[in-house]
Every structure is written in structure tokens, then in C-alpha cells.
C-alpha angles and dihedrals in degrees: 000000000000122000088247096048141293115355122253124017098315110151090359108096094150091056090046088056097044099048097060093037095054093038096049094043090050093047091049093049092048093045091051091049093239095146095112090054100042102076115093112240133183091246089063093062096072113102090217089065092059092223102109087116087077088075089069104032098046090074096065107051129059117211101227141036092245096053090043092056094045094042097049090045090054091049088053092049090051089066087096088068090053090052091051095044099036123241095272094055093040092053089050090051092052092048094047090048090050095051096040094046091050090056095040095046091050091052093046091048092050093050097035095053087080090061099045102276099134104160145011120226116245118243142080093292098130095042092047095049092046089056091041089061090058089046095055092046103045108023114083122214117260096213142354132224127196110221126170091342093309127109111228128185133202088260089072090085091059092048093048091052091047091050091051089051091046093056098035096104104018113234091352090069097031093062098057091039093054090044089054093051090050092050091048091052093048091048091052093049097045112078095189092054092048090055095054117111134174112272116277093249092057091050089049092053090046092050094049102040111016106034093055088057093048096039117119115219104232097161119115119213111242116222115259111259114238113220117201112211118238105246118198126180117223120225118270113264129197094254102046146333116241137176118222130193117218114205123193107235111246090226089066094054116104114251115261115262116259116260115265115264115230118224091223089059090050091049091049093050092043090056089051094044107031092162091066125078120244089247090056089051092047091051090050091051091049093050091047094044092242093306102145094201093052091043089055089052090052092051093045091055096046134063123241115264121255092259095091129245120302096018114157 
């Protein structure tokens, strides 16, 4: 168990998708020696150059082994934000940060080129620092340590890694990092943006085809119960003496009790489906035997009850 929740990628499918994507894209770019061509420059933005695609691909590959290790570790640590927000809201935050940072970085590069800002380092700087803003605001520290007259928390490790990433390429990494912090602050202050989610049909496709691939099997197989038949011996008759086994018909056995529903699962699903009541979510978890992916399918194919959203 991590200090910020269950270990691994449990209840964090978006993080489970981002870590291998960013890691593999970075490793491929480094292995192919594409570092000189990865930074985003103003000359790439002209349509005549045919390199506008760099605006979209530069977010997903770091340019060195050091930044790749630090960046993917930070993405993994940010899974606690996904668990607090819910995967639907977290995916929306990542997408909004990606689009907004692309526009903002392009504008800053166009204006800043007059003052010596010639390129922007490739990597998930803006997306990471946008999420990092939410992390520093909503995630409490697990413990505190007094060192040299200063109170430090366990979050200091995240901030040290973020600072190292911020300064990894001088102004080339500072620009996207500051853009990410600005986008994270604007996201937090704008209620209408915070309420945006991907359309229902995209979430339905994701639930049916992508989440099963990313799902982590946390279920433990319970040992098979051994039922000993009730053997009774009939009384001895004049003709013969026999032994009969009397089995209790399985149809007469009471049904097994439903699995207990964890409050953290209810909170996770409620963050993903705020229009449904907690009772609707609890019923979906019961019918799916606490399988979050199947519970999401149940909710996507049913309408909220007449109790209103967020009812307890």
C-alpha cells in the first residue's frame, strides 16, 4: 500500500495508459537518436514546412534518459490525483491541458522568439505541471519531518523531481512547465471547464474496449468449499441392511451473500458518474460484484434514478 493509496495502477487506468505511452515514445526517440529533431521550434510551425504535426507529438516523448525517468515517475505519482478526481474527470484534465498547452506554447514561442526563446523542449512538461498544480492544492501530506529548523513533508520528493524536470533544459523546459502551471490554475478556477467530460459515447467505447485491456486483476480466488455429504444409516430391515447417503439439494441452499462494497470504490465511481446517486452506484457495484469496469458499463446503459444527482 502506497502512502497515497493502493499500490500499482488500481483505479488509475488513465495513468496506466500514460506511463507506457510516454515511456515507450521517449525510449524510441532516444534509441533512434532523434534528440536534435525533437525540440519544437518556431520554424516548424509553418504549414509549408510540413512539420505542424510536431505540435501534437512533442508532448509525448522526452529527449533524454534522465528526463524520461523523472517524467514517467511523476506521471505515476500523479495517480493519486486520478483517484481523487475519477478517471473520467482526470482524462478530461489531461486532454484540456494538452490542447491548451499546445495553443499557449505556440503563442509564447512566437512572441518569445524576439527575446531569445528559440525552442521548447519535447516532453509532457505542460501536462505534468498542470496536474502537479492540482496535486499541490488537493493532496494532503502523509507525514512531516523537522529538519534543520524546517518542516518537510513526504511531498518534497515530488517537488524536487518536478524542479529537476523544470530546469532540465534551461528556458526550453521552463516555458512549457510555466505554461502547464498557468493552465492548471485556470482549470481550477473555471467551474465550467472543470465540469467538462468526454461525450458519453466515447466513454462507452473506452469502457468496452480499452478499460478491459488496462484493467488490473485484483481479485483473489477463494478456495473451493468442500461440502461433506450427510450420511445416515437406515434401520435394519428383515430383508437387508443398507446404507444410504442423504445429500442436501443445492437448490435448497441459501444464496451466497453479496460481496462487501468498499467506500473507496463508491467514491471512485461517484467521481466518474456525478449525475448518478450513490445508491445507483452501489447497486451497480453489487450487480457487477465490485468490478469497476463492469459497474461503469451498467451505469452507462442505465438512466439515473429520480433521486437527483449526488444523493446520499
